[in-house]
C-alpha positions as CSV (number, residue, x, y, z in Angstrom):
1,M,-21.5,-22.1,21.3
2,L,-21.6,-19.4,23.8
3,A,-25.2,-18.2,24.6
4,V,-25.8,-14.6,23.5
5,T,-26.6,-13.5,27.1
6,N,-23.3,-15.0,28.3
7,A,-21.4,-13.4,25.5
8,F,-22.8,-10.0,26.6
9,E,-22.0,-10.7,30.2
10,V,-18.4,-11.5,29.2
11,V,-18.0,-8.4,27.0
12,A,-19.8,-6.1,29.4
13,E,-16.7,-5.6,31.5
14,P,-15.0,-2.4,30.5
15,A,-11.4,-3.9,30.5
16,R,-12.5,-6.7,28.2
17,R,-14.3,-4.3,25.9
18,S,-11.1,-2.3,25.7
19,I,-9.2,-5.5,24.8
20,L,-11.8,-6.4,22.1
21,D,-11.5,-2.9,20.7
22,S,-7.8,-3.3,20.4
23,L,-8.2,-6.6,18.6
24,V,-10.6,-5.2,15.9
25,E,-7.6,-4.1,13.9
26,G,-6.1,-7.6,13.9
27,P,-4.1,-10.0,16.1
28,R,-1.9,-8.6,18.9
29,S,0.4,-9.9,21.5
30,V,-0.2,-9.4,25.2
31,S,2.4,-6.6,25.3
32,E,0.7,-4.9,22.4
33,I,-2.7,-5.2,24.1
34,V,-1.2,-3.8,27.3
35,E,0.2,-0.8,25.4
36,A,-3.1,-0.2,23.5
37,T,-5.4,-0.5,26.6
38,G,-3.3,0.8,29.5
39,L,-4.0,-2.4,31.5
40,S,-1.3,-4.1,33.5
41,Q,0.1,-7.3,32.0
42,P,-1.4,-9.5,34.8
43,N,-4.8,-7.8,34.4
44,A,-4.7,-8.1,30.6
45,S,-3.7,-11.8,30.8
46,R,-6.6,-12.5,33.3
47,H,-9.2,-10.8,31.0
48,L,-7.7,-12.6,27.9
49,R,-8.1,-15.9,29.7
50,I,-11.8,-15.2,30.4
51,L,-12.3,-14.1,26.7
52,R,-10.5,-17.2,25.5
53,E,-12.6,-19.5,27.8
54,A,-15.7,-17.8,26.4
55,K,-14.4,-18.5,22.9
56,V,-14.6,-14.8,22.1
57,V,-10.9,-14.6,21.3
58,E,-8.3,-17.3,20.3
59,S,-4.6,-17.4,20.7
60,T,-1.9,-18.9,18.5
61,P,1.7,-19.3,19.3
62,E,4.2,-17.2,17.4
63,G,7.8,-17.9,18.5
64,Q,8.0,-17.1,22.2
65,R,4.8,-15.1,22.3
66,R,1.1,-15.7,21.7
67,L,-1.1,-13.7,19.4
68,Y,-4.7,-13.0,20.3
69,E,-7.4,-12.4,17.8
70,L,-11.2,-12.1,17.7
71,R,-13.1,-15.2,17.1
72,P,-15.3,-15.7,15.1
73,A,-14.8,-13.2,12.3
74,G,-18.4,-12.0,12.7
75,L,-17.5,-10.7,16.1
76,A,-15.0,-8.3,14.5
77,E,-17.7,-7.0,12.2
78,L,-20.1,-6.6,15.2
79,A,-17.4,-4.7,17.1
80,R,-16.9,-2.4,14.2
81,A,-20.6,-1.8,13.9
82,V,-20.9,-1.0,17.6
83,Q,-18.0,1.4,17.4
84,E,-19.9,3.4,14.7
85,L,-23.0,3.8,16.9
86,P,-23.4,7.3,18.4
87,R,-22.3,7.6,22.0
88,L,-25.1,8.6,24.4
């Protein structure tokens, strides 16, 4: 299991937080993540690899593409709760 401090280090990067925000609504392909976040495809893929290695997201093949989703389900709930916090 990923240590809490390591998990926060992984998700502290703004591009990765943007990816996680896009995955709160459900699984997405890289192209859908690129469209939702404005990241380039190579940049999104690099950040997805880091998130996958940290076991924050998982990917499953679907035809010729891969779908990425939050893992575990509790992370999705945490992300939703954080989104509801007031911005400073």
